[in-house]
N, C-alpha and C positions, 0 to 999 in steps of 0.2 A: 469348781470355782476357778481354778487356775486356767482352765480352757476358756472360760467366759472372759477372764481378764485378757488373755492372749487374743481372743477373737475381737474384743472391744478395742484393744490397742491397734490391731491390724486395720479394723474398720476406721478408726480415727486417723491412722496414717494415710489410708486411701482418700479419706475426705479432705485431709490437709493438702495432699497432692493435687486433688481436683480444684480446691479453692485457689491454690497457688497458680495453677494453670490458667484459671479464669482471670485472676488478677493480672497475671503476666500478659494475657491477651488484651485486657483493657489498657494496660500501660503501653503496649505495642501500638494499639490503635491511636492512643493520644499522641505518641511520638510521630506516627505517620501524618496525622492531621497537622501537627506542628511543622513538619517538613513542608507540607503543602503550602502553608502560609509563609514560612521563612525562606524557602528556596524556589519560590515561583519565578519561572523564567530563566533559571540557571541552565548551563549547557547540558544537553542530553548525554548521559553516561552509558546508556545501554549498548551492549554488544550483541551482534547477530551471528547466528550459526551459518555455516556455508549453505547456501540454497534456501535459507529460511524465507526470504522475501519472495524470490521467484517461484518457489514451489508451494508455499503454504499461505503466506500473508496475501498473496495475489489472488487467492481462491474466490473471495467475494467478487472481485472485479471480473474474473473469468466466468462467474455464474450470472453476471449482470452486464453482458455485452450490449453496447448501444452504438448507433452510428456516430462517427466523428469523435470517438475517443482517441486518446494519444496512443498511436500504434507502437509495436515493438521496436521498429527502427528508430523512430523519434525518441522513444523512452531511453534507449541505450545510447543514441547520439548525444543526448544531453546529460547523461550520467544521473538520471533522476532517482535512481536507488539511493545515491549519496545525499541528494537533496531531501528525500523522504526521511532518511536516518537523522539528518540534521534537525528536523522539525517534529519528529514523532515523540510527543509527550504523553501518549496514550497509556492507560493502565490496564486495558482489556483487549481481548482478541477482537471484539466488535470495533473498538476504536482503531486498532492497528489496521484491520482489513478495510474499514470504510475510509480511513484517511488515504490509503493507497488507491482505492477506487476513486475518491474525489480528485486526487492529483492526475488521474488518467481520464477524468470525465469533465472537461471544461463546461461550465454552465453556459447556456445559450440564450437566456432571457434575463432582462433586468429585474423582473419580479422575483425570480429564483435567487439572484444575487442579493437583492435587497433583504429578502427574508433571512438568508444566511448571515448577512452583516448585522442584522438586528440581534441575532443570537450571540454572535461573537462579541459585540459591544456590551451586551448585557452581562456576560460572564466576565468580561474585563473589569467592569465597574461594580459588580455585586459579588464580593469576595466570599461571603458566607454561603451563598447559593452555589457558587462554583465549587467550593471545597466539599460541600455536602454531596454533590454529584460525583466528584472525584473519589470520594470514599466508596460510593456504590460501584463505580467502575472498577476500583481496586478489589472490592469483594468479588465481583464477577470474575476478574482475573483473565488469564490466558489459558488456552489449551496447552497440554504438555508438549505435543509433537506436531499434531496436524491441525488443519483448519476444521471447524465444525462442519463445513460443507463436504469435506473429504469423508468424515465419519458418516454423514447422512447418505453419501453415495455408497459407502460400504454396507449400509443396512440392507441394500438390495441383494447382497450376497447371502443373506439369511433365508431368502425365499419365504414361502408362506408358512406361518406357524400358528398352531391352535392349541388349546389347553385340554382337549378331550382326553388325550392319552394320560395326562397328569391326573385328571379327575378320576379316571378309571383305576389308576395305580393307588390313589389315595383311598378310593372306595374299597379296594382289596385289603387295605390295612384294617378297616372297620369290619369287613367280612370275616377276616381271620380272627379278630377279637371276638366276634359273635360266635365263631366255631368253638372257642374255648369254653363257652357255656354248655356246649354239647359234649365236648371231649377236650380236656385241657391239653393232653399230649398232642393230639392232632392239630388243634388250634394254635398251639405254641410253635409247632414245626412249620405250619403254613405262615404264621406271623414272621418268624425268622427269615423264611425264604422271601417273603414279600419285602421285608425291610432291606435285605441284602440286595435284591433286585432294584429297589427304589434308590438306594445309595449309589450303586454302580451307575445307574442311568443318570442320577443327579450329577455326579462328578463329570461324566462325559458331556452332558449338555450345558452344565455351568461353565465348563472350560470353553465351550463353543461361543457362549454369549459374553464371556468376560471382557473381550476387547471392546465390545459395544457399550458396556456400562459407562465407560469414560465419557462418551458422547452424551449419554443420558444424564450423567451428573452435570455436565455443562448446560444442557437444556434446562435442567431443574434450577441451576444457578441463574440462567438467563431469565427464566420465569420469575424467580424471586427478585432479581434486580429490576426487572421491568415493573413489578408490582411496587417496589419501594420507590423507584424513580417516579412512577405514576402518582405516588402519594406525596411527593415533595411539593411544598408550596411555592413553586416557581411559575409565575403567571406567564412569563415569556414563552414557555414551551407548553402552554395549556393544551394545544391541539395534540401534540405528541404524547403528553401525559394521558389524555383521554383515550387515544388510540392504543397505547401500551396496556392500559387497564382492560380495554375491550378484548385484546388478544390474550391477556392473562386469563380472563374469564373462560375463554374457549378451550384453555388447556387445564381446566380444573381436574379432569379425570386423570391426567398425567401426574399431577401433584399428589392426588389422594393416595395415601399409604405408600408413597414411593420409598419411604425409609426401609421398607422390607427388602428392597433391592440394594440400596446403598449402604445399609448398616452391616450387612453380613460379610464376614471374612471369606466365606466360601471355602475355608480350609479345615473345617471340622475341628478335631482335637488339637490341631497344631497351635492354637492360641492358648496362652496361659490364663485367659480370663474364663473363670468357671461359668459365669452367666452367659458369656458370649459363646462358649462351647455348647451350652444347652440349647440356645437358640439356633446355632448352626445345625445341630442334629434335628431340631424341629423343622427347619427349612429343608433339610435333605429328605426327611421322611414324607413331608407333606408338599414338597415342591413350591413353597410359598413364593420365593423370589422368582422362580421360573414362570409361574403363572402370572405374577404381577409384571414381570418383564414383557411378556407377550401382550398384556393389556396396554402397557406403555408404548410398545412398538406399534400397535394399531393406531394409537392416538397420534404418534409422530407421523406415521404414513398418511393419515387422513388430514393432518394440519400442517403441511410443509409451508404454506403461505404465511400462516400465523407466526411460525418460528422465524422464517426469513424476515418478516416485518418487524418483529421485536428486535432482532439482531440489527436490522437496518436503522431503526429509530434510535436505539442506544448508540450505534456508531455515528449517526448524524449529530446527535447532541454532543458526544465526546469530541468529534472533530471540530465543532464550534469552540469548545473549551480549549482544545489543543491549539487552535489557530490563535486564540487570545494569548496563550502562554508563549507561543512562538513570537508574537509581536512584542511581548514583554522582553524576550531575550534580545530582540533587535535594538532595544533601547532607543526607540524613536527613529531609527534609520530605515524607515519604510514609509509608504504612502498608501492611501486608499485610492484605487484606480477610478477614473471617470470614463464612462462609456458614452459614445456619441453616435449619431447617425447624420451623415452628410446629406445635403439637399438632393444631390444627384446620385446618391447611393455609392459614392466612391469610398474606397478604403483609405484610412489614414491612421497614423501612429506617431505619438510624440512622447518621449521620455526625457526627463531632466535629472542629471546626476544619477544615472542608472549604474548598477554594479552587479557582479556575479555573486550569488549568495554563498558559495563555497570558498571564496577567497578571504583570507584573513585581513589583508591590507589592500583592498581593491582600489584601482584607479577608476574614478567615476567619469562617465561620458554622457553627452547629450545626443539625441538623434530625433529629427522630425521629418517625416516623409509622407508623401501621398502617392508615390510610385516606387518601383524597385530600387534597391541599393546595390551597387557593384563595388566591392571592397578589393583594393589592391594593396600590395606591400610585401616586404620580405618575410621569410619564415621567422617565427617566434616574435613577430612584431605586435601580435595581439588580435589578429583578424578572427581566428576561430573562437577565442574566448569571448570576443565581442558578440559574435553571432549567437553563441550559447547563452550569453547574458540576456540578450534581447528575447530569445526564444523562451527561456525559463521564466522571465518576468511576464511575458505574454500569457504563459500557462498559469502562473500563480495569480495573475489578475483575474482570470475566469474560474479558478478553482478555489483558492483561499481568499480571494478578494484582497490580496496583500502583495505589494510590489517593493522590490529593493531599489527605490528611487525617491527623489523628492516629489516627482509627479509623474503620472501615467495617464495618457489620454488617447483613446482610440476606439475603433468599432469592435464589435464582437467578431472574433476570428475562429476559424477552424485551422488548427496548427499541425504542420508536419515538416519533416526535415530529411536530408540525405547528406550525412557528414562523415561519420566514423565507420565507413564500410570496410569489409574484409572479404577475402576469398571465401567461398562457401565450399569447404572440402567435401561435406556430406553429399551435396547435390552435384558436385563437380563443376560448379560455375566459377569462372575466373573473376578477378576483380572487376574487369570491364562489364561482364554480364551482370554481376551483382549491382553495379552502379546504374546500368541502363534500366534494369527492372525497378530499382528504387526510385529513379527519377520518373519513370513511366507512371508509377502509382501517384506521384504528386500531380502530374499532368491530368490524370483521370479525376483526381479529387477537385482540381480547379474547374474542370468542365462540369462536374456534377454540382459544385457550389454555385457556379454561374447560372445554371438552370434554375436553381432554387432561390437566387437572389442573395446568396450568402457570401461572406468574405473569407479568403484563405490567406494565411500568413505562412510562408515557407522559407526554408533555409537550405542552401546548397553550398558545400565547401569544396572548391576545386572541381568544377564541372568536367566530367569525362576525363579525369586525369589518367585513366587507364588506357589511353590510345595515343596515336601519333599527333604531332602538332597541327598539321594542316587540317586533318579531319576533326580534331578536337575543337579547333576554333570555329570551323564551319558549322559543325553540329551544335556546339555550345551556343553560338549566336542564335540559331533558330529555336533551340530549347528555351533559352532565356527570354526570347521574344514571346513565346507561347505562355511564359510565366509572368507576363505583364498585362496590365489592363485595369479597368475600373474596380474589379472585384478581387484583385490579388495584389499582395505586396510580397516580393521575393527579395530576400537578402542573399547575395551570392558573393563568395570570395574566390579570387582567381589570381594566378601569376601571369596570365596572358594579357599584356597591355593592349593588344589589338582589340580586345573586347570593349575597352573603355571608349574607343572611337566608334566601333560598329554598333554599339547599343546606346549611344549618347541620347537618342530621342526617347528611349524607353526606360533608362535607369539613371539615377543620380549617382555620380562618382564620389567615392570617399576613399581615404587610404590611411594606413598606419605606416610610420617610418621609424627607423632607428637612427641614433646619433653616434658617429664614430669620432673618437678623439685619440690621436696617437695610437697606442696599442690597446685600446679599450673600446667596448661597445656598450651603449646604453639604450634601453627601450622605454620611452616615456608612456607608451600604451594610450596615447591620446588620438582620437579620431580626428581627421582633418578633411576638409572639402577638397574635391578634385582627385584625379588619378595620381598614383605614385609616380614620381619623376626620378627618384634616385636609383642608381644601380650599384648596390654594395655587396652583391654575392661574392664577386671575385676578391674584393677588398677584404672580406671576412676570411677568405682562404689564407691570405697573406698574414692577417692578424693571428690566425691560429697556427702559424708555423709551417705552412706548406712551402715546398721548394720554390725558390725565387724564380727560376727559369720557367717552372710550370705556371706560376702566376702571371708572368710577363707574356708568355705565349697565349694564355687564355684571354688576357686583356687585348692583345693584338688581334686575335681571331674575332672577338666580339666587336671591336672597332671597325674592322673591314666589313663585317656583315651589316653594321648600321649604315655604312657609307654606300655599299653596293647592293644590299638586299639579297645577297647570295652567300652561301657558305663555300669557303675554299679549303 
């Protein structure tokens, strides 16, 4: 009787723990939903591990390469990793990776952009539907270390696998049991031998497949999320829902009895759970999880397109939700871009009160051009930041259909830059060689776009700064002429005032300037028409405490050059 009471008490204790865990999970879910409502659009607090974006989050993009995506040079020139972090409100790996892909893949048709905008606006205004989907994204969650696509690549390392050897081993268990009816000692010895062999083989092969079970778990969660999202009553994404459910149906065999693989500890008696230990031994003796794993592996290998499509569709939907939340964070300081086509096919671009998305207190500027822009001005006056602001907004216009400006109006562009270059130590290229190659790729892009009747928007900071003055000005003039025309708008920053005269017919001149008062310097960061006329570099030396004689000699030398045109 005492044992029954003790057993009943233990059973009740276990039940109470299970009930408490269930209730806690319900409360945690309610708190998460409450946060989604109450903290919508607040700053992103997520921290990223070193290399996480470049090595893992970028995997979907790398698996879906397309023409005219934002290339590596442009991506790093504009520090778009930081822009990505600033706006990533995703809750799943699908959302993380597709948002990255979207930022690197500007949309090229109005139809594509209009469809995306309908989704974004819908989730901005339909709070309950947005939250219901975010809950599903959260349940899908993220991979622990790697991208799903990395795991799928690793599956190839397993080679061909079949279950015949497992069936034979299981058959031997029943044969040895049958022998016991003829001779118990013989049958028992054979059975023990078979069981030992099966367990040793099980441990060896279970260890081999264990790393791949992580990817299978995520695929199972992906299927489950796709099914639940497909059943959400959200008419705006009716096409996506139908396609998700169709792909789920094709993966039925993967789902069926998948708990056999996912529920086992694979550790035999190491678990303190008696029932779990029993099922672990059953799995070891009869290879249940190994057999099911191989069946699931065959399904995955025969349905890569369906897995990719589910990941893509969920990523697309979450990116629309993320874009709406990013807009909420901007608190109205953004606009929906307008895309136009000029009668003669000429490129054009107009931004009003445009600013850089990473600056806390940005100075806003206007720009309206139908040909190239040549920017002059002293260092730190704002030229490079302005170029990056225009470039980032042009990319955001065609990716998230959201601009940091009061208005954006322009044609559809293919966008590239050559700005933040460095020596390439691995290849042995000097800065000049890196720069020449970088600009050559822009020239090739312009030629290709012209043949297709497309428009290019490009940005060059300090053309050919890696060579001497005479050759720099001569070569820069011809390069920038080649980057002008009906189908291209080039924004170029330079310190070479000569270029403003040589390229007057091809580029509009603008400048930034500083203001110096007594012993202080102030940068208003306001763009102005015309070339820079002030020469304050030597004055800055004086302000910063350089030797007086050094400053005077520098001023005299500069003045003589301006008068005579030669250096003495």
